[in-house]
LODRENPA-774329 format. One record per residue (C-alpha): chain; residue in one letter; x, y negated, z negated. Coordinates in nm, 4 decimals, padded with zeros to 6 digits. Layout:
(r "A"; "A"; (X; Y; Z)),
...
END
This chain:
(r "A"; "X"; (08.3945; -10.2385; -12.9425)),
(r "A"; "X"; (08.0734; -10.2050; -12.9768)),
(r "A"; "X"; (07.8741; -10.0971; -12.6422)),
(r "A"; "X"; (07.5216; -10.0895; -12.5302)),
(r "A"; "X"; (07.4544; -09.8805; -12.1931)),
(r "A"; "X"; (07.1467; -09.9281; -12.0055)),
(r "A"; "X"; (07.0826; -09.6584; -11.8318)),
(r "A"; "X"; (07.1200; -09.2996; -11.9293)),
(r "A"; "X"; (07.1102; -09.1587; -11.5331)),
(r "A"; "X"; (07.4545; -08.9596; -11.4057)),
(r "A"; "X"; (07.6589; -09.3167; -11.3550)),
(r "A"; "X"; (07.5649; -09.4646; -11.6931)),
(r "A"; "X"; (07.5799; -09.0893; -11.9029)),
(r "A"; "X"; (07.9780; -09.0854; -11.7480)),
(r "A"; "X"; (08.1040; -09.4184; -11.8430)),
(r "A"; "X"; (07.9617; -09.4078; -12.1532)),
(r "A"; "X"; (08.1215; -09.0643; -12.2269)),
(r "A"; "X"; (08.4354; -09.1929; -12.0582)),
(r "A"; "X"; (08.3977; -09.4755; -12.3474)),
(r "A"; "X"; (08.2877; -09.2451; -12.6113)),
(r "A"; "X"; (08.6058; -09.0730; -12.5534)),
(r "A"; "X"; (08.8860; -09.3798; -12.5832)),
(r "A"; "X"; (08.6684; -09.4453; -12.9132)),
(r "A"; "X"; (08.4389; -09.7256; -12.8478)),
(r "A"; "X"; (08.0715; -09.7289; -13.0000)),
(r "A"; "X"; (07.8304; -09.6624; -12.7699)),
(r "A"; "X"; (07.4699; -09.6396; -12.8072)),
(r "A"; "X"; (07.2598; -09.5370; -12.4835)),
(r "A"; "X"; (06.8906; -09.6792; -12.4008)),
(r "A"; "X"; (06.6769; -09.4896; -12.1476)),
(r "A"; "X"; (06.3270; -09.3753; -12.1064)),
(r "A"; "X"; (06.3843; -09.0744; -12.0466)),
(r "A"; "X"; (06.3993; -08.8437; -12.4124)),
(r "A"; "X"; (06.5114; -08.4887; -12.2155)),
(r "A"; "X"; (06.8047; -08.7407; -12.1052)),
(r "A"; "X"; (06.9132; -08.9192; -12.3859)),
(r "A"; "X"; (06.8998; -08.5586; -12.6493)),
(r "A"; "X"; (07.1504; -08.3893; -12.3178)),
(r "A"; "X"; (07.3920; -08.7138; -12.3784)),
(r "A"; "X"; (07.3555; -08.6875; -12.7109)),
(r "A"; "X"; (07.4412; -08.3234; -12.7991)),
(r "A"; "X"; (07.7304; -08.3313; -12.5711)),
(r "A"; "X"; (07.9057; -08.6991; -12.6681)),
(r "A"; "X"; (07.9628; -08.8918; -12.9380)),
(r "A"; "X"; (07.7244; -09.1683; -12.8483)),
(r "A"; "X"; (07.3751; -09.2659; -13.0655)),
(r "A"; "X"; (07.0942; -09.2892; -12.8083)),
(r "A"; "X"; (06.7352; -09.5231; -12.8420)),
(r "A"; "X"; (06.5065; -09.4580; -12.6068)),
(r "A"; "X"; (06.2970; -09.7280; -12.4898)),
(r "A"; "X"; (06.2642; -10.0560; -12.2388)),
(r "A"; "X"; (06.6279; -10.1821; -12.1474)),
(r "A"; "X"; (06.4787; -10.5217; -12.1079)),
(r "A"; "X"; (06.2012; -10.4928; -12.3654)),
(r "A"; "X"; (06.3203; -10.7291; -12.6903)),
(r "A"; "X"; (06.2457; -10.5106; -12.9543)),
(r "A"; "X"; (06.4286; -10.2005; -12.7887)),
(r "A"; "X"; (06.7625; -10.4357; -12.7667)),
(r "A"; "X"; (06.7431; -10.5343; -13.0939)),
(r "A"; "X"; (06.7064; -10.1470; -13.2292)),
(r "A"; "X"; (07.0272; -10.0891; -12.9382)),
(r "A"; "X"; (07.2312; -10.3412; -13.2088)),
(r "A"; "X"; (07.2334; -10.5383; -12.8230)),
(r "A"; "X"; (07.2469; -10.8562; -13.1255)),
(r "A"; "X"; (07.6075; -10.7438; -13.2504)),
(r "A"; "X"; (07.7211; -10.5853; -12.9360)),
(r "A"; "X"; (08.0624; -10.6493; -12.7739)),
(r "A"; "X"; (07.9408; -10.6102; -12.3925)),
(r "A"; "X"; (07.5761; -10.4367; -12.2348)),
(r "A"; "X"; (07.6069; -10.2808; -11.9295)),
(r "A"; "X"; (07.2953; -10.2283; -11.7455)),
(r "A"; "X"; (07.2695; -09.9044; -11.5461)),
(r "A"; "X"; (06.9180; -09.8681; -11.4046)),
(r "A"; "X"; (06.8019; -09.7542; -11.0281)),
(r "A"; "X"; (06.6591; -10.1697; -11.0396)),
(r "A"; "X"; (06.8719; -10.4520; -10.9790)),
(r "A"; "X"; (06.5998; -10.6952; -11.1166)),
(r "A"; "X"; (06.5800; -10.4782; -11.4477)),
(r "A"; "X"; (07.0090; -10.4888; -11.4656)),
(r "A"; "X"; (06.9760; -10.8824; -11.4340)),
(r "A"; "X"; (06.6760; -10.9232; -11.7174)),
(r "A"; "X"; (06.8162; -10.6786; -11.9587)),
(r "A"; "X"; (07.1502; -10.8955; -11.9354)),
(r "A"; "X"; (06.9944; -11.2437; -11.9357)),
(r "A"; "X"; (06.8205; -11.0904; -12.2696)),
(r "A"; "X"; (07.1297; -10.9377; -12.4097)),
(r "A"; "X"; (07.2754; -11.2548; -12.3914)),
(r "A"; "X"; (07.0243; -11.4805; -12.5358)),
(r "A"; "X"; (07.0499; -11.2545; -12.8236)),
(r "A"; "X"; (07.3971; -11.2806; -12.8817)),
(r "A"; "X"; (07.5144; -10.9878; -12.6483)),
(r "A"; "X"; (07.9503; -11.0885; -12.6165)),
(r "A"; "X"; (07.9754; -10.9764; -12.2127)),
(r "A"; "X"; (07.6897; -10.8584; -12.0124)),
(r "A"; "X"; (07.7646; -10.6574; -11.6576)),
(r "A"; "X"; (07.4944; -10.5212; -11.4444)),
(r "A"; "X"; (07.4390; -10.3386; -11.1429)),
(r "A"; "X"; (07.3468; -10.5172; -10.7990)),
(r "A"; "X"; (07.3154; -10.3095; -10.5356)),
(r "A"; "X"; (07.0818; -10.4512; -10.2879)),
(r "A"; "X"; (07.2820; -10.6503; -10.0362)),
(r "A"; "X"; (06.9951; -10.9571; -09.9905)),
(r "A"; "X"; (07.1190; -11.0338; -10.4027)),
(r "A"; "X"; (07.5382; -11.0448; -10.3405)),
(r "A"; "X"; (07.6022; -11.3863; -10.2658)),
(r "A"; "X"; (07.2663; -11.4441; -10.4703)),
(r "A"; "X"; (07.4790; -11.3336; -10.7706)),
(r "A"; "X"; (07.7866; -11.5199; -10.6596)),
(r "A"; "X"; (07.6024; -11.8603; -10.6545)),
(r "A"; "X"; (07.3981; -11.8212; -11.0567)),
(r "A"; "X"; (07.6123; -11.5474; -11.2576)),
(r "A"; "X"; (07.6720; -11.8051; -11.4733)),
(r "A"; "X"; (07.3163; -11.9088; -11.4647)),
(r "A"; "X"; (07.2170; -11.5501; -11.5189)),
(r "A"; "X"; (07.5109; -11.5298; -11.8002)),
(r "A"; "X"; (07.6032; -11.2527; -11.6473)),
(r "A"; "X"; (08.0101; -11.1800; -11.6861)),
(r "A"; "X"; (08.0708; -10.9279; -11.4112)),
(r "A"; "X"; (07.8544; -10.7807; -11.1351)),
(r "A"; "X"; (07.8986; -10.4081; -11.0283)),
(r "A"; "X"; (07.7998; -10.3427; -10.6347)),
(r "A"; "X"; (07.8712; -09.9428; -10.5774)),
(r "A"; "X"; (07.7986; -09.9663; -10.2562)),
(r "A"; "X"; (08.0145; -10.2263; -10.1481)),
(r "A"; "X"; (08.2739; -10.0710; -10.3642)),
(r "A"; "X"; (08.2228; -09.7571; -10.1410)),
(r "A"; "X"; (08.2666; -09.9656; -09.8204)),
(r "A"; "X"; (08.5925; -10.1336; -09.9115)),
(r "A"; "X"; (08.7728; -09.7637; -10.0602)),
(r "A"; "X"; (08.6359; -09.6431; -09.7220)),
(r "A"; "X"; (08.8054; -09.9302; -09.4583)),
(r "A"; "X"; (09.1250; -09.8827; -09.6196)),
(r "A"; "X"; (09.1118; -09.5066; -09.5934)),
(r "A"; "X"; (09.0576; -09.6240; -09.1981)),
(r "A"; "X"; (09.2852; -09.8302; -09.1884)),
(r "A"; "X"; (09.5766; -09.5560; -09.3370)),
(r "A"; "X"; (09.4263; -09.2473; -09.1637)),
(r "A"; "X"; (09.7197; -08.9861; -09.2927)),
(r "A"; "X"; (09.5997; -09.0662; -09.6084)),
(r "A"; "X"; (09.2489; -08.8817; -09.7730)),
(r "A"; "X"; (09.2662; -09.1317; -10.0144)),
(r "A"; "X"; (09.4348; -09.5156; -10.0783)),
(r "A"; "X"; (09.4708; -09.7680; -10.3306)),
(r "A"; "X"; (09.5489; -10.1238; -10.3166)),
(r "A"; "X"; (09.7330; -10.3263; -10.5702)),
(r "A"; "X"; (09.8488; -10.6804; -10.6577)),
(r "A"; "X"; (09.5735; -10.8290; -10.3989)),
(r "A"; "X"; (09.7116; -10.5611; -10.1479)),
(r "A"; "X"; (10.0718; -10.6214; -10.1774)),
(r "A"; "X"; (10.1229; -10.2224; -10.3110)),
(r "A"; "X"; (09.9705; -09.9851; -10.1426)),
(r "A"; "X"; (09.8800; -09.6301; -10.3536)),
(r "A"; "X"; (09.8365; -09.3392; -10.0946)),
(r "A"; "X"; (09.6604; -08.8956; -10.1691)),
(r "A"; "X"; (09.8355; -08.6929; -09.8902)),
(r "A"; "X"; (09.7508; -08.2694; -09.8930)),
(r "A"; "X"; (10.1246; -08.1193; -09.8120)),
(r "A"; "X"; (10.0764; -07.8730; -09.5137)),
(r "A"; "X"; (10.2797; -07.5336; -09.4974)),
(r "A"; "X"; (10.5112; -07.6343; -09.1999)),
(r "A"; "X"; (10.5674; -08.0465; -09.3659)),
(r "A"; "X"; (10.9425; -08.1166; -09.4036)),
(r "A"; "X"; (10.8873; -08.2203; -09.7437)),
(r "A"; "X"; (10.8215; -07.7961; -09.8621)),
(r "A"; "X"; (11.0869; -07.7404; -10.0671)),
(r "A"; "X"; (11.2326; -08.0632; -10.1616)),
(r "A"; "X"; (11.3049; -08.2462; -10.4639)),
(r "A"; "X"; (11.1476; -08.5299; -10.5514)),
(r "A"; "X"; (11.5393; -08.7646; -10.5609)),
(r "A"; "X"; (11.6124; -08.5770; -10.2630)),
(r "A"; "X"; (11.3278; -08.6815; -10.0786)),
(r "A"; "X"; (11.4074; -09.0662; -10.2289)),
(r "A"; "X"; (11.7631; -09.0085; -10.0939)),
(r "A"; "X"; (11.6806; -08.8552; -09.7858)),
(r "A"; "X"; (11.4398; -09.1119; -09.6047)),
(r "A"; "X"; (11.6305; -09.3884; -09.8027)),
(r "A"; "X"; (11.2592; -09.6094; -09.7853)),
(r "A"; "X"; (11.0902; -09.8066; -10.0734)),
(r "A"; "X"; (10.8444; -09.5392; -10.2075)),
(r "A"; "X"; (10.7684; -09.3259; -10.5672)),
(r "A"; "X"; (10.6079; -08.9942; -10.5762)),
(r "A"; "X"; (10.4111; -09.0921; -10.8727)),
(r "A"; "X"; (10.1801; -08.7986; -10.9043)),
(r "A"; "X"; (10.0703; -08.4339; -10.8324)),
(r "A"; "X"; (09.8107; -08.2199; -10.8317)),
(r "A"; "X"; (09.9010; -07.8384; -10.8276)),
(r "A"; "X"; (09.6973; -07.5434; -10.7880)),
(r "A"; "X"; (09.4128; -07.7949; -10.9884)),
(r "A"; "X"; (09.6214; -07.9487; -11.2156)),
(r "A"; "X"; (09.7671; -08.3619; -11.1965)),
(r "A"; "X"; (10.1003; -08.3602; -11.3382)),
(r "A"; "X"; (10.3492; -08.6909; -11.3454)),
(r "A"; "X"; (10.6639; -08.5841; -11.2052)),
(r "A"; "X"; (10.9905; -08.6574; -11.2889)),
(r "A"; "X"; (11.2728; -08.6157; -10.9693)),
(r "A"; "X"; (11.3542; -08.2651; -11.0471)),
(r "A"; "X"; (11.0407; -08.1636; -10.9680)),
(r "A"; "X"; (10.9741; -07.9813; -10.6496)),
(r "A"; "X"; (10.7485; -07.9953; -10.3818)),
(r "A"; "X"; (10.5316; -07.6951; -10.2799)),
(r "A"; "X"; (10.2860; -07.6369; -09.9569)),
(r "A"; "X"; (09.9875; -07.7451; -10.0914)),
(r "A"; "X"; (10.0548; -07.9983; -10.3250)),
(r "A"; "X"; (09.8469; -08.3276; -10.3327)),
(r "A"; "X"; (10.1448; -08.5695; -10.3832)),
(r "A"; "X"; (10.0225; -08.9739; -10.4669)),
(r "A"; "X"; (10.2626; -09.2568; -10.2956)),
(r "A"; "X"; (10.3187; -09.5537; -10.4136)),
(r "A"; "X"; (10.4983; -09.8043; -10.1456)),
(r "A"; "X"; (10.4706; -10.1877; -10.0665)),
(r "A"; "X"; (10.2161; -10.1992; -09.7680)),
(r "A"; "X"; (10.4787; -10.2567; -09.4852)),
(r "A"; "X"; (10.6713; -09.9319; -09.5855)),
(r "A"; "X"; (10.3700; -09.7269; -09.6122)),
(r "A"; "X"; (10.3397; -09.6847; -09.2406)),
(r "A"; "X"; (10.7236; -09.6563; -09.1813)),
(r "A"; "X"; (10.6701; -09.3586; -09.4554)),
(r "A"; "X"; (10.3876; -09.1772; -09.2862)),
(r "A"; "X"; (10.5835; -09.1857; -08.9291)),
(r "A"; "X"; (10.9563; -09.0471; -09.1829)),
(r "A"; "X"; (10.7294; -08.7482; -09.2753)),
(r "A"; "X"; (10.5425; -08.6591; -08.9704)),
(r "A"; "X"; (10.2486; -08.7171; -09.0704)),
(r "A"; "X"; (10.1742; -09.1258; -08.9004)),
(r "A"; "X"; (09.8162; -09.0870; -08.7132)),
(r "A"; "X"; (09.7323; -09.4164; -08.4912)),
(r "A"; "X"; (09.4750; -09.6487; -08.6590)),
(r "A"; "X"; (09.1266; -09.5758; -08.6352)),
(r "A"; "X"; (08.9645; -09.8216; -08.2938)),
(r "A"; "X"; (08.6250; -09.5573; -08.2831)),
(r "A"; "X"; (08.4344; -09.4013; -08.5905)),
(r "A"; "X"; (08.1311; -09.1901; -08.5529)),
(r "A"; "X"; (07.8713; -09.2864; -08.8439)),
(r "A"; "X"; (07.6004; -09.0511; -08.9553)),
(r "A"; "X"; (07.4103; -09.2400; -09.2300)),
(r "A"; "X"; (07.2513; -09.6339; -09.2000)),
(r "A"; "X"; (07.1905; -09.7103; -09.5323)),
(r "A"; "X"; (07.3738; -09.9841; -09.7637)),
(r "A"; "X"; (07.7458; -09.8723; -09.7621)),
(r "A"; "X"; (07.6951; -09.8604; -09.3666)),
(r "A"; "X"; (07.5506; -10.2124; -09.3731)),
(r "A"; "X"; (07.8266; -10.3448; -09.5958)),
(r "A"; "X"; (08.0466; -10.1190; -09.3630)),
(r "A"; "X"; (08.0013; -10.2410; -09.0773)),
(r "A"; "X"; (08.1029; -10.5856; -09.1673)),
(r "A"; "X"; (08.4439; -10.5003; -09.2955)),
(r "A"; "X"; (08.4374; -10.3241; -08.9370)),
(r "A"; "X"; (08.3918; -10.5968; -08.7229)),
(r "A"; "X"; (08.6680; -10.7780; -08.8916)),
(r "A"; "X"; (08.9499; -10.4938; -08.8149)),
(r "A"; "X"; (08.7897; -10.5381; -08.4435)),
(r "A"; "X"; (08.6330; -10.1323; -08.4841)),
(r "A"; "X"; (08.3871; -10.0621; -08.2606)),
(r "A"; "X"; (08.0841; -09.7961; -08.4789)),
(r "A"; "X"; (07.8138; -09.5758; -08.3490)),
(r "A"; "X"; (07.5766; -09.4998; -08.6008)),
(r "A"; "X"; (07.2863; -09.2786; -08.5952)),
(r "A"; "X"; (07.0266; -09.3249; -08.8436)),
(r "A"; "X"; (06.6493; -09.1822; -08.8760)),
(r "A"; "X"; (06.5168; -09.4738; -09.0226)),
(r "A"; "X"; (06.3669; -09.7360; -08.7373)),
(r "A"; "X"; (06.4013; -09.9863; -09.0317)),
(r "A"; "X"; (06.7106; -09.9400; -09.0900)),
(r "A"; "X"; (06.8600; -09.9168; -08.7434)),
(r "A"; "X"; (06.7020; -10.2282; -08.5971)),
(r "A"; "X"; (06.8674; -10.4009; -08.9502)),
(r "A"; "X"; (07.1726; -10.2706; -08.7929)),
(r "A"; "X"; (07.1189; -10.3558; -08.4691)),
(r "A"; "X"; (07.0070; -10.7256; -08.5213)),
(r "A"; "X"; (07.2962; -10.7901; -08.7769)),
(r "A"; "X"; (07.6052; -10.6172; -08.6338)),
(r "A"; "X"; (07.7670; -10.5852; -08.3124)),
(r "A"; "X"; (07.7409; -10.1677; -08.2671)),
(r "A"; "X"; (07.5511; -09.9131; -08.1175)),
(r "A"; "X"; (07.2338; -09.7469; -08.2978)),
(r "A"; "X"; (07.0891; -09.5122; -08.2406)),
(r "A"; "X"; (06.7449; -09.3452; -08.4157)),
(r "A"; "X"; (06.8073; -09.0225; -08.4010)),
(r "A"; "X"; (06.8812; -08.6618; -08.6960)),
(r "A"; "X"; (07.2419; -08.7651; -08.7071)),
(r "A"; "X"; (07.2703; -08.2999; -08.8254)),
(r "A"; "X"; (07.1937; -08.2399; -08.4881)),
(r "A"; "X"; (07.5290; -08.0803; -08.3612)),
(r "A"; "X"; (07.3957; -08.1476; -07.9841)),
(r "A"; "X"; (07.3360; -08.4449; -08.0434)),
(r "A"; "X"; (07.6846; -08.5363; -08.1980)),
(r "A"; "X"; (07.8274; -08.3805; -07.8744)),
(r "A"; "X"; (07.6856; -08.6206; -07.6857)),
(r "A"; "X"; (07.7673; -08.8938; -07.8570)),
(r "A"; "X"; (08.1978; -08.7840; -07.7793)),
(r "A"; "X"; (08.2446; -08.6504; -08.1502)),
(r "A"; "X"; (08.5607; -08.4811; -08.0733)),
(r "A"; "X"; (08.6479; -08.7977; -07.9306)),
(r "A"; "X"; (08.5981; -09.0193; -08.1954)),
(r "A"; "X"; (08.9070; -09.1821; -08.3788)),
(r "A"; "X"; (08.7349; -09.0820; -08.7416)),
(r "A"; "X"; (08.3841; -08.8841; -08.8597)),
(r "A"; "X"; (08.2150; -09.0765; -09.0884)),
(r "A"; "X"; (07.9263; -08.8553; -09.3375)),
(r "A"; "X"; (07.7409; -09.1355; -09.4943)),
(r "A"; "X"; (07.3455; -09.0654; -09.5813)),
(r "A"; "X"; (07.2101; -09.0339; -09.8215)),
(r "A"; "X"; (07.2125; -08.6276; -09.8939)),
(r "A"; "X"; (07.5208; -08.5338; -10.0410)),
(r "A"; "X"; (07.4806; -08.1592; -09.8474)),
(r "A"; "X"; (07.3757; -08.2659; -09.5270)),
(r "A"; "X"; (07.7644; -08.5174; -09.5375)),
(r "A"; "X"; (07.9360; -08.2348; -09.6462)),
(r "A"; "X"; (07.8012; -07.9780; -09.3233)),
(r "A"; "X"; (07.8006; -08.2559; -09.0981)),
(r "A"; "X"; (08.1751; -08.3531; -09.2209)),
(r "A"; "X"; (08.2770; -07.9813; -09.2363)),
(r "A"; "X"; (08.1280; -07.9914; -08.8112)),
(r "A"; "X"; (08.3616; -08.2527; -08.7546)),
(r "A"; "X"; (08.6554; -08.1410; -08.8790)),
(r "A"; "X"; (08.5528; -07.8093; -08.6586)),
(r "A"; "X"; (08.5565; -08.0422; -08.3422)),
(r "A"; "X"; (08.9239; -08.1888; -08.4108)),
(r "A"; "X"; (08.8275; -08.4985; -08.5561)),
(r "A"; "X"; (09.1659; -08.6703; -08.6936)),
(r "A"; "X"; (08.9523; -08.8109; -09.0237)),
(r "A"; "X"; (08.6980; -08.7406; -09.1436)),
(r "A"; "X"; (08.5343; -08.8999; -09.4813)),
(r "A"; "X"; (08.2577; -08.8138; -09.7057)),
(r "A"; "X"; (08.0013; -08.9741; -09.9304)),
(r "A"; "X"; (07.9049; -08.7464; -10.2122)),
(r "A"; "X"; (07.7127; -08.9174; -10.4507)),
(r "A"; "X"; (07.6599; -08.6242; -10.6836)),
(r "A"; "X"; (07.9831; -08.6502; -10.9166)),
(r "A"; "X"; (07.9760; -08.2316; -11.0002)),
(r "A"; "X"; (07.9876; -08.2375; -10.6049)),
(r "A"; "X"; (08.3187; -08.3584; -10.5359)),
(r "A"; "X"; (08.5353; -08.1341; -10.6530)),
(r "A"; "X"; (08.3476; -07.8469; -10.5049)),
(r "A"; "X"; (08.3569; -07.9991; -10.1787)),
(r "A"; "X"; (08.7176; -08.0687; -10.2080)),
(r "A"; "X"; (08.7188; -07.7337; -10.2628)),
(r "A"; "X"; (08.6257; -07.5999; -09.8821)),
(r "A"; "X"; (08.8346; -07.8388; -09.7126)),
(r "A"; "X"; (08.6608; -08.2114; -09.7121)),
(r "A"; "X"; (08.9609; -08.4260; -09.8399)),
(r "A"; "X"; (08.8562; -08.7843; -09.8179)),
(r "A"; "X"; (08.5628; -08.7707; -10.0381)),
(r "A"; "X"; (08.3759; -09.1103; -10.1471)),
(r "A"; "X"; (08.1897; -09.1160; -10.4300)),
(r "A"; "X"; (08.0406; -09.4677; -10.5204)),
(r "A"; "X"; (07.9393; -09.3699; -10.8638)),
(r "A"; "X"; (08.2899; -09.2693; -10.9593)),
(r "A"; "X"; (08.4718; -09.5965; -10.8435)),
(r "A"; "X"; (08.1838; -09.7891; -11.0187)),
(r "A"; "X"; (08.3445; -09.5646; -11.3491)),
(r "A"; "X"; (08.6497; -09.6908; -11.2903)),
(r "A"; "X"; (08.5803; -10.0031; -11.2439)),
(r "A"; "X"; (08.3456; -10.0908; -11.5560)),
(r "A"; "X"; (08.6803; -09.9093; -11.7141)),
(r "A"; "X"; (08.9185; -10.1253; -11.6422)),
(r "A"; "X"; (08.6937; -10.4501; -11.7144)),
(r "A"; "X"; (08.6470; -10.2064; -12.0609)),
(r "A"; "X"; (09.0026; -10.2635; -12.1470)),
(r "A"; "X"; (09.1181; -10.5424; -12.0416)),
(r "A"; "X"; (08.8671; -10.6723; -12.2519)),
(r "A"; "X"; (08.9799; -10.4888; -12.5537)),
(r "A"; "X"; (09.3501; -10.6171; -12.4701)),
(r "A"; "X"; (09.2951; -10.9535; -12.3765)),
(r "A"; "X"; (09.4183; -11.1058; -12.6430)),
(r "A"; "X"; (09.7370; -10.9016; -12.6274)),
(r "A"; "X"; (10.0607; -10.9161; -12.4495)),
(r "A"; "X"; (09.9333; -10.7492; -12.1095)),
(r "A"; "X"; (09.6374; -10.7573; -11.9235)),
(r "A"; "X"; (09.4766; -10.5036; -11.7062)),
(r "A"; "X"; (09.4411; -10.6375; -11.3455)),
(r "A"; "X"; (09.3759; -10.3058; -11.1886)),
(r "A"; "X"; (09.2680; -09.9446; -11.2483)),
(r "A"; "X"; (09.1622; -09.6852; -10.9658)),
(r "A"; "X"; (09.1517; -09.2464; -11.0833)),
(r "A"; "X"; (09.4045; -09.0266; -10.9761)),
(r "A"; "X"; (09.4421; -08.6737; -10.8698)),
(r "A"; "X"; (09.0715; -08.6041; -10.9080)),
(r "A"; "X"; (09.0443; -08.8283; -11.1993)),
(r "A"; "X"; (09.2996; -08.6521; -11.3912)),
(r "A"; "X"; (09.5398; -08.9508; -11.3895)),
(r "A"; "X"; (09.5119; -09.3104; -11.3123)),
(r "A"; "X"; (09.7185; -09.5717; -11.1993)),
(r "A"; "X"; (09.6633; -09.9244; -11.3447)),
(r "A"; "X"; (09.8224; -10.2338; -11.2845)),
(r "A"; "X"; (09.9329; -10.4516; -11.5842)),
(r "A"; "X"; (10.0569; -10.8246; -11.6480)),
(r "A"; "X"; (10.3195; -10.9089; -11.9198)),
(r "A"; "X"; (10.2109; -11.2204; -12.0517)),
(r "A"; "X"; (10.5033; -11.1942; -12.3464)),
(r "A"; "X"; (10.8444; -11.0730; -12.4327)),
(r "A"; "X"; (10.7493; -10.7155; -12.5709)),
(r "A"; "X"; (11.0105; -10.5654; -12.8274)),
(r "A"; "X"; (11.1186; -10.2157; -12.7199)),
(r "A"; "X"; (11.0075; -10.2567; -12.3766)),
(r "A"; "X"; (11.0756; -10.5961; -12.2254)),
(r "A"; "X"; (11.5264; -10.6269; -12.1210)),
(r "A"; "X"; (11.5377; -10.2802; -12.2066)),
(r "A"; "X"; (11.6796; -10.0563; -11.9111)),
(r "A"; "X"; (11.3749; -09.7980; -11.8063)),
(r "A"; "X"; (11.6209; -09.4995; -11.8789)),
(r "A"; "X"; (11.7016; -09.6893; -12.2291)),
(r "A"; "X"; (11.2736; -09.6385; -12.2801)),
(r "A"; "X"; (11.1078; -09.4190; -12.5316)),
(r "A"; "X"; (10.8386; -09.3313; -12.3719)),
(r "A"; "X"; (10.5745; -09.0718; -12.4159)),
(r "A"; "X"; (10.5526; -08.7888; -12.1378)),
(r "A"; "X"; (10.3210; -08.8096; -11.8798)),
(r "A"; "X"; (10.3599; -09.1897; -11.8165)),
(r "A"; "X"; (10.5313; -09.3596; -11.4893)),
(r "A"; "X"; (10.6563; -09.6986; -11.3876)),
(r "A"; "X"; (10.5314; -09.6760; -11.0615)),
(r "A"; "X"; (10.5969; -10.0300; -10.9326)),
(r "A"; "X"; (10.7189; -10.3810; -11.0355)),
(r "A"; "X"; (10.6163; -10.6565; -10.8928)),
(r "A"; "X"; (10.8406; -10.9730; -10.9736)),
(r "A"; "X"; (10.7642; -11.2819; -10.7772)),
(r "A"; "X"; (10.7675; -11.2006; -10.4189)),
(r "A"; "X"; (11.0130; -10.8960; -10.5161)),
(r "A"; "X"; (10.8610; -10.6038; -10.4838)),
(r "A"; "X"; (11.0772; -10.3233; -10.6817)),
(r "A"; "X"; (10.9730; -09.9497; -10.7047)),
(r "A"; "X"; (11.2647; -09.8682; -10.9368)),
(r "A"; "X"; (11.5379; -09.6813; -11.1165)),
(r "A"; "X"; (11.6337; -09.5892; -11.4573)),
(r "A"; "X"; (11.8519; -09.9402; -11.4226)),
(r "A"; "X"; (11.5469; -10.1581; -11.3538)),
(r "A"; "X"; (11.3637; -10.3219; -11.6865)),
(r "A"; "X"; (11.0467; -10.5150; -11.7177)),
(r "A"; "X"; (11.0368; -10.8444; -11.7690)),
(r "A"; "X"; (10.8058; -11.1301; -11.8930)),
(r "A"; "X"; (10.5925; -11.2228; -11.6113)),
(r "A"; "X"; (10.5869; -10.8689; -11.4187)),
(r "A"; "X"; (10.3673; -10.6938; -11.2829)),
(r "A"; "X"; (10.3714; -10.3231; -11.3185)),
(r "A"; "X"; (10.1796; -10.0277; -11.1766)),
(r "A"; "X"; (10.1831; -09.7286; -11.4416)),
(r "A"; "X"; (10.0670; -09.3879; -11.3656)),
(r "A"; "X"; (09.9618; -09.1751; -11.6271)),
(r "A"; "X"; (09.6922; -08.9529; -11.7579)),
(r "A"; "X"; (09.3473; -09.0254; -11.8550)),
(r "A"; "X"; (09.2772; -09.2378; -12.1001)),
(r "A"; "X"; (09.6384; -09.2329; -12.1847)),
(r "A"; "X"; (09.6987; -09.6022; -12.1505)),
(r "A"; "X"; (09.5182; -09.8619; -12.2596)),
(r "A"; "X"; (09.7576; -10.1098; -12.3017)),
(r "A"; "X"; (10.1151; -10.1042; -12.1412)),
(r "A"; "X"; (10.2601; -10.1218; -12.5138)),
(r "A"; "X"; (10.1080; -09.7251; -12.4959)),
(r "A"; "X"; (10.4482; -09.6415; -12.2809)),
(r "A"; "X"; (10.6160; -09.5909; -12.5612)),
(r "A"; "X"; (10.5879; -09.3439; -12.8465)),
END
């Protein structure tokens, strides 16, 4: 597809690079010439220097013939204006990043009038991701599929874990639960495992299971943690604002520490939470607020380094669940390496969200549609949810053990009506199924890609 990206910052650059690797023709528009030179030098993309809201610039970028325009500048209003103008010029679909909470409800009402195919709110997406991890504190990360009916959890195997030395075949036989280990990260390398894979200390496992079964799984392996009821949050920005609505719905009490008085007043007026106007990096303040007694600690300030430091302090105080906001994507692997497991990155989540939409566009007329896409195992693997719209020769009505499937691809779950199937080799895919697949990054554009 022909795709125009307005904004060559870190998010726009990451999305453009990924889409270029998947074979799309990408044109990036930005006013920063140095950023464009760097992007063009490292990835197969075209660039146009200029204001993306300018009609002449949009013409130069080929918006009149584009299949999709993605507006990812720092200004919501510019993003909306770019999309509206591009649509008038002939762009088929448009996506705008809209971050301001005041615009959220408005965009739902006016999306069609503003010519927007999709709006992306990174902070709201991050808040939802954080809330999911609070529901299942034993997991470092948890994603949902099939509208919450299926969970995919990541967690690290401890040195004293009973899982160590166990094959995946033996683990499923021993626990007699509906689950599947569908991905493993070992020594920084992702694997889509077979049943003969032997679990070792330090492995990061991805487990998929029905919603009601995931708690039983963590109890069975001795990792279950009580649900979070009280959280301490450092940082009162947009993510915290969105998160408060979810916490109130889940009856989770929160204490927020924020330096900015205006943000403190806004949170205190809007939500039932305790708000302290102070510096959340002060250890004595965190101790006064009972950090060691909190069920969870969330470091959500706008400074990555501060978030990492206070998160490491929280871990020394024995907090069971620590979630760290890291905005700079290159920092994520580094901070995971120093022991911060539950890291939330709005930019990474936004990238995955847009990638899913683009793949769904590319395959909308095919026999299957992508309903969801989540990055796994440090971004080296993906979990995708497909809906099979019609019979597919060689794929449907064939036992999974008889499929000539590509290496590194796994059918993790099948949802058929009310039934949730953790598949064995005798199960088969059928028309109308929703299927969750795991694969190495970029392997699956369509469900047909499962076949060699």
